[in-house]
N, CA, C and O atoms as a GROMACS GRO file, in nm:
protein
  476
    1MET      N    1   0.647   1.316   1.755
    1MET     CA    2   0.752   1.324   1.647
    1MET      C    3   0.818   1.184   1.632
    1MET      O    4   0.846   1.116   1.731
    2TYR      N    5   0.843   1.143   1.501
    2TYR     CA    6   0.896   1.019   1.479
    2TYR      C    7   1.057   1.026   1.475
    2TYR      O    8   1.114   1.125   1.428
    3CYS      N    9   1.126   0.919   1.526
    3CYS     CA   10   1.266   0.922   1.514
    3CYS      C   11   1.309   0.863   1.374
    3CYS      O   12   1.229   0.805   1.301
    4LEU      N   13   1.434   0.881   1.344
    4LEU     CA   14   1.487   0.828   1.214
    4LEU      C   15   1.462   0.683   1.184
    4LEU      O   16   1.443   0.641   1.071
    5CYS      N   17   1.462   0.602   1.305
    5CYS     CA   18   1.444   0.458   1.286
    5CYS      C   19   1.313   0.431   1.230
    5CYS      O   20   1.299   0.342   1.147
    6PHE      N   21   1.206   0.508   1.273
    6PHE     CA   22   1.078   0.479   1.212
    6PHE      C   23   1.068   0.510   1.066
    6PHE      O   24   1.004   0.436   0.992
    7PHE      N   25   1.130   0.618   1.020
    7PHE     CA   26   1.141   0.640   0.872
    7PHE      C   27   1.212   0.545   0.796
    7PHE      O   28   1.170   0.516   0.683
    8ILE      N   29   1.319   0.489   0.846
    8ILE     CA   30   1.397   0.383   0.784
    8ILE      C   31   1.312   0.257   0.773
    8ILE      O   32   1.314   0.192   0.669
    9THR      N   33   1.234   0.220   0.883
    9THR     CA   34   1.149   0.105   0.883
    9THR      C   35   1.046   0.124   0.785
    9THR      O   36   1.020   0.031   0.708
   10TYR      N   37   0.976   0.245   0.780
   10TYR     CA   38   0.876   0.268   0.686
   10TYR      C   39   0.917   0.258   0.543
   10TYR      O   40   0.846   0.202   0.460
   11HIS      N   41   1.040   0.317   0.513
   11HIS     CA   42   1.094   0.307   0.375
   11HIS      C   43   1.107   0.172   0.340
   11HIS      O   44   1.064   0.137   0.230
   12LEU      N   45   1.164   0.082   0.421
   12LEU     CA   46   1.177  -0.052   0.394
   12LEU      C   47   1.050  -0.137   0.367
   12LEU      O   48   1.040  -0.223   0.280
   13TRP      N   49   0.950  -0.098   0.457
   13TRP     CA   50   0.816  -0.161   0.442
   13TRP      C   51   0.752  -0.120   0.310
   13TRP      O   52   0.688  -0.201   0.243
   14PHE      N   53   0.772   0.010   0.273
   14PHE     CA   54   0.707   0.054   0.144
   14PHE      C   55   0.758  -0.034   0.027
   14PHE      O   56   0.682  -0.087  -0.054
   15ASN      N   57   0.894  -0.046   0.023
   15ASN     CA   58   0.951  -0.127  -0.075
   15ASN      C   59   0.917  -0.275  -0.073
   15ASN      O   60   0.901  -0.335  -0.179
   16GLN      N   61   0.907  -0.334   0.040
   16GLN     CA   62   0.880  -0.474   0.060
   16GLN      C   63   0.718  -0.494   0.014
   16GLN      O   64   0.680  -0.600  -0.035
   17THR      N   65   0.645  -0.401   0.033
   17THR     CA   66   0.500  -0.414  -0.001
   17THR      C   67   0.497  -0.414  -0.160
   17THR      O   68   0.431  -0.497  -0.223
   18VAL      N   69   0.568  -0.322  -0.217
   18VAL     CA   70   0.582  -0.330  -0.367
   18VAL      C   71   0.625  -0.463  -0.412
   18VAL      O   72   0.564  -0.525  -0.499
   19GLU      N   73   0.740  -0.512  -0.348
   19GLU     CA   74   0.793  -0.642  -0.383
   19GLU      C   75   0.706  -0.753  -0.387
   19GLU      O   76   0.709  -0.837  -0.478
   20TYR      N   77   0.617  -0.757  -0.275
   20TYR     CA   78   0.519  -0.869  -0.254
   20TYR      C   79   0.408  -0.864  -0.354
   20TYR      O   80   0.359  -0.969  -0.397
   21HIS      N   81   0.364  -0.739  -0.396
   21HIS     CA   82   0.267  -0.717  -0.503
   21HIS      C   83   0.329  -0.779  -0.634
   21HIS      O   84   0.259  -0.846  -0.710
   22ASN      N   85   0.450  -0.757  -0.656
   22ASN     CA   86   0.514  -0.810  -0.782
   22ASN      C   87   0.531  -0.961  -0.780
   22ASN      O   88   0.518  -1.028  -0.882
   23ILE      N   89   0.558  -1.012  -0.667
   23ILE     CA   90   0.569  -1.155  -0.655
   23ILE      C   91   0.440  -1.222  -0.688
   23ILE      O   92   0.440  -1.320  -0.762
   24VAL      N   93   0.328  -1.176  -0.635
   24VAL     CA   94   0.194  -1.216  -0.663
   24VAL      C   95   0.168  -1.203  -0.814
   24VAL      O   96   0.131  -1.303  -0.877
   25ARG      N   97   0.185  -1.086  -0.874
   25ARG     CA   98   0.157  -1.066  -1.011
   25ARG      C   99   0.233  -1.158  -1.103
   25ARG      O  100   0.176  -1.205  -1.202
   26LEU      N  101   0.370  -1.190  -1.074
   26LEU     CA  102   0.441  -1.280  -1.154
   26LEU      C  103   0.393  -1.422  -1.147
   26LEU      O  104   0.405  -1.498  -1.243
   27GLN      N  105   0.335  -1.460  -1.024
   27GLN     CA  106   0.267  -1.590  -1.010
   27GLN      C  107   0.153  -1.606  -1.094
   27GLN      O  108   0.111  -1.717  -1.126
   28TYR      N  109   0.097  -1.491  -1.133
   28TYR     CA  110  -0.028  -1.502  -1.229
   28TYR      C  111   0.005  -1.460  -1.372
   28TYR      O  112  -0.083  -1.433  -1.454
   29GLY      N  113   0.133  -1.456  -1.399
   29GLY     CA  114   0.173  -1.430  -1.536
   29GLY      C  115   0.164  -1.288  -1.577
   29GLY      O  116   0.168  -1.260  -1.696
   30LEU      N  117   0.152  -1.192  -1.482
   30LEU     CA  118   0.137  -1.046  -1.508
   30LEU      C  119   0.277  -0.980  -1.507
   30LEU      O  120   0.373  -1.035  -1.452
   31SER      N  121   0.287  -0.864  -1.566
   31SER     CA  122   0.414  -0.790  -1.557
   31SER      C  123   0.423  -0.718  -1.410
   31SER      O  124   0.324  -0.694  -1.342
   32VAL      N  125   0.539  -0.693  -1.379
   32VAL     CA  126   0.569  -0.626  -1.244
   32VAL      C  127   0.528  -0.482  -1.262
   32VAL      O  128   0.527  -0.423  -1.370
   33LEU      N  129   0.492  -0.428  -1.143
   33LEU     CA  130   0.447  -0.287  -1.132
   33LEU      C  131   0.581  -0.204  -1.101
   33LEU      O  132   0.666  -0.245  -1.021
   34GLU      N  133   0.589  -0.095  -1.166
   34GLU     CA  134   0.702   0.002  -1.140
   34GLU      C  135   0.662   0.094  -1.036
   34GLU      O  136   0.548   0.138  -1.031
   35ILE      N  137   0.760   0.128  -0.945
   35ILE     CA  138   0.734   0.227  -0.845
   35ILE      C  139   0.715   0.371  -0.913
   35ILE      O  140   0.797   0.408  -0.996
   36ASP      N  141   0.620   0.442  -0.882
   36ASP     CA  142   0.593   0.572  -0.934
   36ASP      C  143   0.598   0.671  -0.822
   36ASP      O  144   0.528   0.656  -0.721
   37ASP      N  145   0.681   0.773  -0.838
   37ASP     CA  146   0.704   0.874  -0.734
   37ASP      C  147   0.575   0.937  -0.699
   37ASP      O  148   0.545   0.946  -0.580
   38GLN      N  149   0.496   0.981  -0.791
   38GLN     CA  150   0.365   1.052  -0.761
   38GLN      C  151   0.282   0.952  -0.673
   38GLN      O  152   0.229   0.993  -0.569
   39LEU      N  153   0.269   0.824  -0.713
   39LEU     CA  154   0.183   0.738  -0.645
   39LEU      C  155   0.235   0.710  -0.509
   39LEU      O  156   0.155   0.696  -0.417
   40MET      N  157   0.367   0.699  -0.489
   40MET     CA  158   0.429   0.683  -0.360
   40MET      C  159   0.398   0.803  -0.274
   40MET      O  160   0.363   0.784  -0.157
   41ASN      N  161   0.407   0.926  -0.323
   41ASN     CA  162   0.369   1.038  -0.242
   41ASN      C  163   0.228   1.043  -0.204
   41ASN      O  164   0.196   1.081  -0.092
   42GLU      N  165   0.138   1.004  -0.293
   42GLU     CA  166  -0.002   1.008  -0.259
   42GLU      C  167  -0.030   0.895  -0.157
   42GLU      O  168  -0.108   0.920  -0.065
   43ALA      N  169   0.024   0.775  -0.166
   43ALA     CA  170   0.012   0.673  -0.066
   43ALA      C  171   0.065   0.719   0.067
   43ALA      O  172   0.002   0.699   0.171
   44ILE      N  173   0.177   0.781   0.064
   44ILE     CA  174   0.232   0.829   0.194
   44ILE      C  175   0.145   0.932   0.258
   44ILE      O  176   0.119   0.926   0.378
   45GLU      N  177   0.099   1.028   0.178
   45GLU     CA  178   0.008   1.130   0.238
   45GLU      C  179  -0.121   1.070   0.283
   45GLU      O  180  -0.175   1.112   0.386
   46HIS      N  181  -0.177   0.971   0.211
   46HIS     CA  182  -0.302   0.921   0.255
   46HIS      C  183  -0.294   0.829   0.378
   46HIS      O  184  -0.381   0.828   0.465
   47SER      N  185  -0.179   0.748   0.378
   47SER     CA  186  -0.165   0.660   0.496
   47SER      C  187  -0.139   0.743   0.617
   47SER      O  188  -0.192   0.714   0.724
   48MET      N  189  -0.058   0.847   0.606
   48MET     CA  190  -0.030   0.935   0.716
   48MET      C  191  -0.162   1.005   0.763
   48MET      O  192  -0.188   1.012   0.883
   49TRP      N  193  -0.246   1.058   0.666
   49TRP     CA  194  -0.367   1.111   0.710
   49TRP      C  195  -0.464   1.020   0.780
   49TRP      O  196  -0.534   1.062   0.871
   50MET      N  197  -0.469   0.896   0.738
   50MET     CA  198  -0.554   0.793   0.805
   50MET      C  199  -0.505   0.770   0.941
   50MET      O  200  -0.583   0.762   1.036
   51ALA      N  201  -0.364   0.758   0.955
   51ALA     CA  202  -0.302   0.734   1.093
   51ALA      C  203  -0.328   0.850   1.179
   51ALA      O  204  -0.368   0.830   1.294
   52GLU      N  205  -0.308   0.970   1.135
   52GLU     CA  206  -0.327   1.086   1.209
   52GLU      C  207  -0.483   1.100   1.261
   52GLU      O  208  -0.514   1.147   1.370
   53ASN      N  209  -0.564   1.057   1.176
   53ASN     CA  210  -0.713   1.072   1.203
   53ASN      C  211  -0.775   0.946   1.254
   53ASN      O  212  -0.894   0.943   1.286
   54GLU      N  213  -0.691   0.838   1.263
   54GLU     CA  214  -0.738   0.710   1.315
   54GLU      C  215  -0.863   0.662   1.247
   54GLU      O  216  -0.957   0.613   1.310
   55THR      N  217  -0.861   0.676   1.110
   55THR     CA  218  -0.978   0.640   1.024
   55THR      C  219  -0.932   0.564   0.899
   55THR      O  220  -0.832   0.598   0.837
   56LEU      N  221  -1.007   0.464   0.866
   56LEU     CA  222  -0.986   0.391   0.740
   56LEU      C  223  -1.091   0.447   0.636
   56LEU      O  224  -1.211   0.421   0.646
   57GLN      N  225  -1.040   0.521   0.543
   57GLN     CA  226  -1.124   0.581   0.437
   57GLN      C  227  -1.053   0.592   0.317
   57GLN      O  228  -0.936   0.633   0.315
   58HIS      N  229  -1.122   0.555   0.203
   58HIS     CA  230  -1.062   0.565   0.071
   58HIS      C  231  -1.063   0.716   0.030
   58HIS      O  232  -1.152   0.794   0.064
   59ALA      N  233  -0.954   0.747  -0.049
   59ALA     CA  234  -0.950   0.879  -0.106
   59ALA      C  235  -1.029   0.886  -0.231
   59ALA      O  236  -1.072   0.783  -0.282
   60ASN      N  237  -1.051   1.003  -0.282
   60ASN     CA  238  -1.120   1.016  -0.408
   60ASN      C  239  -1.019   0.999  -0.520
   60ASN      O  240  -0.940   1.088  -0.550
   61ILE      N  241  -1.024   0.879  -0.582
   61ILE     CA  242  -0.926   0.844  -0.689
   61ILE      C  243  -0.995   0.865  -0.819
   61ILE      O  244  -1.102   0.810  -0.844
   62ARG      N  245  -0.927   0.951  -0.909
   62ARG     CA  246  -0.994   0.971  -1.045
   62ARG      C  247  -0.947   0.869  -1.140
   62ARG      O  248  -1.026   0.818  -1.220
   63HIS      N  249  -0.816   0.833  -1.137
   63HIS     CA  250  -0.770   0.742  -1.221
   63HIS      C  251  -0.690   0.632  -1.148
   63HIS      O  252  -0.609   0.664  -1.061
   64GLY      N  253  -0.710   0.503  -1.180
   64GLY     CA  254  -0.642   0.399  -1.110
   64GLY      C  255  -0.723   0.345  -1.000
   64GLY      O  256  -0.846   0.352  -1.003
   65ALA      N  257  -0.656   0.289  -0.898
   65ALA     CA  258  -0.727   0.228  -0.781
   65ALA      C  259  -0.647   0.238  -0.663
   65ALA      O  260  -0.530   0.275  -0.666
   66GLU      N  261  -0.714   0.203  -0.550
   66GLU     CA  262  -0.645   0.214  -0.414
   66GLU      C  263  -0.691   0.100  -0.329
   66GLU      O  264  -0.811   0.073  -0.322
   67ASN      N  265  -0.595   0.029  -0.260
   67ASN     CA  266  -0.617  -0.060  -0.158
   67ASN      C  267  -0.582   0.004  -0.023
   67ASN      O  268  -0.477   0.067  -0.013
   68ILE      N  269  -0.662  -0.010   0.077
   68ILE     CA  270  -0.630   0.040   0.215
   68ILE      C  271  -0.654  -0.075   0.313
   68ILE      O  272  -0.727  -0.171   0.285
   69ALA      N  273  -0.590  -0.061   0.429
   69ALA     CA  274  -0.615  -0.147   0.538
   69ALA      C  275  -0.566  -0.089   0.663
   69ALA      O  276  -0.477  -0.004   0.662
   70VAL      N  277  -0.626  -0.135   0.779
   70VAL     CA  278  -0.577  -0.101   0.913
   70VAL      C  279  -0.542  -0.238   0.972
   70VAL      O  280  -0.633  -0.315   1.001
   71ALA      N  281  -0.411  -0.270   0.990
   71ALA     CA  282  -0.375  -0.394   1.036
   71ALA      C  283  -0.232  -0.399   1.079
   71ALA      O  284  -0.142  -0.354   1.008
   72ASN      N  285  -0.212  -0.457   1.201
   72ASN     CA  286  -0.068  -0.459   1.255
   72ASN      C  287  -0.006  -0.587   1.202
   72ASN      O  288   0.012  -0.681   1.280
   73VAL      N  289   0.027  -0.595   1.078
   73VAL     CA  290   0.086  -0.703   1.007
   73VAL      C  291   0.204  -0.658   0.931
   73VAL      O  292   0.234  -0.539   0.925
   74SER      N  293   0.278  -0.757   0.868
   74SER     CA  294   0.396  -0.731   0.784
   74SER      C  295   0.352  -0.699   0.640
   74SER      O  296   0.239  -0.729   0.602
   75PRO      N  297   0.433  -0.644   0.568
   75PRO     CA  298   0.403  -0.609   0.430
   75PRO      C  299   0.352  -0.736   0.351
   75PRO      O  300   0.256  -0.726   0.275
   76GLN      N  301   0.416  -0.853   0.371
   76GLN     CA  302   0.367  -0.973   0.300
   76GLN      C  303   0.229  -1.007   0.351
   76GLN      O  304   0.148  -1.048   0.268
   77SER      N  305   0.195  -0.995   0.474
   77SER     CA  306   0.063  -1.021   0.527
   77SER      C  307  -0.047  -0.937   0.481
   77SER      O  308  -0.160  -0.983   0.463
   78VAL      N  309  -0.014  -0.801   0.459
   78VAL     CA  310  -0.112  -0.713   0.413
   78VAL      C  311  -0.147  -0.743   0.271
   78VAL      O  312  -0.263  -0.733   0.233
   79VAL      N  313  -0.048  -0.780   0.191
   79VAL     CA  314  -0.072  -0.814   0.044
   79VAL      C  315  -0.157  -0.943   0.045
   79VAL      O  316  -0.249  -0.954  -0.036
   80GLN      N  317  -0.131  -1.037   0.132
   80GLN     CA  318  -0.213  -1.156   0.140
   80GLN      C  319  -0.352  -1.132   0.183
   80GLN      O  320  -0.443  -1.198   0.135
   81MET      N  321  -0.373  -1.036   0.273
   81MET     CA  322  -0.504  -1.000   0.319
   81MET      C  323  -0.584  -0.940   0.201
   81MET      O  324  -0.703  -0.964   0.183
   82TRP      N  325  -0.512  -0.862   0.126
   82TRP     CA  326  -0.590  -0.798   0.005
   82TRP      C  327  -0.612  -0.898  -0.098
   82TRP      O  328  -0.711  -0.888  -0.171
   83MET      N  329  -0.522  -1.003  -0.115
   83MET     CA  330  -0.551  -1.107  -0.212
   83MET      C  331  -0.666  -1.188  -0.166
   83MET      O  332  -0.731  -1.247  -0.253
   84ASN      N  333  -0.700  -1.200  -0.044
   84ASN     CA  334  -0.811  -1.271   0.008
   84ASN      C  335  -0.945  -1.195   0.000
   84ASN      O  336  -1.049  -1.248   0.040
   85SER      N  337  -0.943  -1.074  -0.051
   85SER     CA  338  -1.063  -0.986  -0.074
   85SER      C  339  -1.081  -0.963  -0.231
   85SER      O  340  -0.992  -0.918  -0.303
   86ASP      N  341  -1.202  -0.999  -0.271
   86ASP     CA  342  -1.224  -0.987  -0.415
   86ASP      C  343  -1.191  -0.854  -0.479
   86ASP      O  344  -1.132  -0.850  -0.587
   87GLY      N  345  -1.230  -0.739  -0.411
   87GLY     CA  346  -1.212  -0.607  -0.473
   87GLY      C  347  -1.057  -0.570  -0.480
   87GLY      O  348  -1.003  -0.517  -0.578
   88HIS      N  349  -0.997  -0.605  -0.361
   88HIS     CA  350  -0.857  -0.572  -0.346
   88HIS      C  351  -0.776  -0.658  -0.453
   88HIS      O  352  -0.685  -0.610  -0.522
   89ARG      N  353  -0.815  -0.782  -0.460
   89ARG     CA  354  -0.745  -0.880  -0.542
   89ARG      C  355  -0.758  -0.833  -0.694
   89ARG      O  356  -0.661  -0.842  -0.769
   90ARG      N  357  -0.872  -0.786  -0.735
   90ARG     CA  358  -0.888  -0.731  -0.865
   90ARG      C  359  -0.791  -0.615  -0.893
   90ARG      O  360  -0.730  -0.607  -0.999
   91ASN      N  361  -0.780  -0.531  -0.798
   91ASN     CA  362  -0.679  -0.424  -0.813
   91ASN      C  363  -0.534  -0.468  -0.834
   91ASN      O  364  -0.461  -0.419  -0.921
   92ILE      N  365  -0.499  -0.564  -0.747
   92ILE     CA  366  -0.363  -0.616  -0.757
   92ILE      C  367  -0.332  -0.693  -0.888
   92ILE      O  368  -0.223  -0.684  -0.944
   93LEU      N  369  -0.434  -0.769  -0.934
   93LEU     CA  370  -0.414  -0.848  -1.062
   93LEU      C  371  -0.468  -0.777  -1.189
   93LEU      O  372  -0.484  -0.842  -1.292
   94ASN      N  373  -0.496  -0.649  -1.183
   94ASN     CA  374  -0.543  -0.577  -1.303
   94ASN      C  375  -0.421  -0.558  -1.400
   94ASN      O  376  -0.326  -0.485  -1.371
   95SER      N  377  -0.430  -0.622  -1.509
   95SER     CA  378  -0.319  -0.609  -1.605
   95SER      C  379  -0.307  -0.464  -1.667
   95SER      O  380  -0.204  -0.430  -1.725
   96ARG      N  381  -0.401  -0.392  -1.654
   96ARG     CA  382  -0.395  -0.251  -1.708
   96ARG      C  383  -0.304  -0.168  -1.624
   96ARG      O  384  -0.246  -0.069  -1.672
   97TYR      N  385  -0.289  -0.208  -1.492
   97TYR     CA  386  -0.202  -0.125  -1.411
   97TYR      C  387  -0.050  -0.156  -1.429
   97TYR      O  388  -0.009  -0.272  -1.440
   98THR      N  389   0.027  -0.053  -1.432
   98THR     CA  390   0.173  -0.069  -1.458
   98THR      C  391   0.256  -0.001  -1.355
   98THR      O  392   0.377  -0.021  -1.350
   99LYS      N  393   0.191   0.085  -1.266
   99LYS     CA  394   0.262   0.166  -1.171
   99LYS      C  395   0.201   0.135  -1.032
   99LYS      O  396   0.085   0.097  -1.020
  100ILE      N  397   0.283   0.154  -0.930
  100ILE     CA  398   0.233   0.141  -0.793
  100ILE      C  399   0.299   0.227  -0.703
  100ILE      O  400   0.414   0.261  -0.730
  101GLY      N  401   0.241   0.271  -0.592
  101GLY     CA  402   0.299   0.347  -0.482
  101GLY      C  403   0.238   0.286  -0.350
  101GLY      O  404   0.116   0.273  -0.340
  102CYS      N  405   0.320   0.250  -0.252
  102CYS     CA  406   0.268   0.199  -0.129
  102CYS      C  407   0.330   0.275   0.000
  102CYS      O  408   0.440   0.329  -0.001
  103ALA      N  409   0.251   0.271   0.098
  103ALA     CA  410   0.290   0.331   0.228
  103ALA      C  411   0.216   0.271   0.350
  103ALA      O  412   0.107   0.215   0.336
  104VAL      N  413   0.275   0.284   0.464
  104VAL     CA  414   0.215   0.254   0.584
  104VAL      C  415   0.268   0.343   0.699
  104VAL      O  416   0.387   0.372   0.710
  105TYR      N  417   0.172   0.384   0.783
  105TYR     CA  418   0.215   0.460   0.906
  105TYR      C  419   0.138   0.416   1.027
  105TYR      O  420   0.025   0.367   1.019
  106LYS      N  421   0.202   0.436   1.138
  106LYS     CA  422   0.151   0.389   1.268
  106LYS      C  423   0.078   0.506   1.339
  106LYS      O  424   0.135   0.614   1.355
  107SER      N  425  -0.037   0.484   1.378
  107SER     CA  426  -0.117   0.585   1.456
  107SER      C  427  -0.064   0.601   1.596
  107SER      O  428   0.020   0.522   1.639
  108ARG      N  429  -0.109   0.698   1.668
  108ARG     CA  430  -0.071   0.714   1.807
  108ARG      C  431  -0.114   0.602   1.889
  108ARG      O  432  -0.047   0.568   1.986
  109SER      N  433  -0.227   0.539   1.855
  109SER     CA  434  -0.279   0.418   1.925
  109SER      C  435  -0.215   0.288   1.894
  109SER      O  436  -0.248   0.182   1.947
  110GLY      N  437  -0.113   0.302   1.799
  110GLY     CA  438  -0.035   0.184   1.771
  110GLY      C  439  -0.089   0.105   1.653
  110GLY      O  440  -0.039  -0.006   1.632
  111ARG      N  441  -0.186   0.149   1.576
  111ARG     CA  442  -0.248   0.078   1.466
  111ARG      C  443  -0.180   0.117   1.334
  111ARG      O  444  -0.156   0.236   1.314
  112TYR      N  445  -0.149   0.026   1.244
  112TYR     CA  446  -0.087   0.054   1.118
  112TYR      C  447  -0.187   0.072   1.009
  112TYR      O  448  -0.271  -0.015   0.985
  113TYR      N  449  -0.179   0.188   0.940
  113TYR     CA  450  -0.269   0.224   0.828
  113TYR      C  451  -0.188   0.209   0.693
  113TYR      O  452  -0.085   0.273   0.673
  114TRP      N  453  -0.239   0.122   0.605
  114TRP     CA  454  -0.174   0.085   0.482
  114TRP      C  455  -0.245   0.150   0.369
  114TRP      O  456  -0.365   0.177   0.375
  115CYS      N  457  -0.167   0.176   0.261
  115CYS     CA  458  -0.224   0.237   0.142
  115CYS      C  459  -0.140   0.186   0.020
  115CYS      O  460  -0.017   0.194   0.019
  116ALA      N  461  -0.212   0.134  -0.082
  116ALA     CA  462  -0.150   0.103  -0.213
  116ALA      C  463  -0.225   0.170  -0.320
  116ALA      O  464  -0.348   0.160  -0.330
  117ARG      N  465  -0.147   0.243  -0.406
  117ARG     CA  466  -0.214   0.307  -0.520
  117ARG      C  467  -0.165   0.252  -0.650
  117ARG      O  468  -0.046   0.229  -0.671
  118PHE      N  469  -0.263   0.230  -0.738
  118PHE     CA  470  -0.227   0.171  -0.874
  118PHE      C  471  -0.270   0.260  -0.988
  118PHE      O  472  -0.376   0.324  -0.984
  119ARG      N  473  -0.183   0.264  -1.091
  119ARG     CA  474  -0.228   0.332  -1.209
  119ARG      C  475  -0.162   0.256  -1.326
  119ARG      O  476  -0.181   0.292  -1.442
   0.00000   0.00000   0.00000
């Protein structure tokens, strides 16, 4: 069971991850992504599922895109990791996407599972 301090940290990291996505997009002349409650819930559920199952696996996304990672890094660092990967970078810099949801959860073994959803 997680204590309240973990949930506060997670919430802060969710928002920081969105912020760093938008900093990058502005650097490339793109509009900022708006936080979408449905995408946030989907990202939360998927990152929790990956952490509970200790597996890095994409969900079946019908519309939009998803970036995932397992890394014990800061929100800024995970966005930089994704920018260094062609496929993840395409998702972040896709001008068709206007909405985002981000989450990260720590597994029992101490690994952080990240998820960003775009639409």
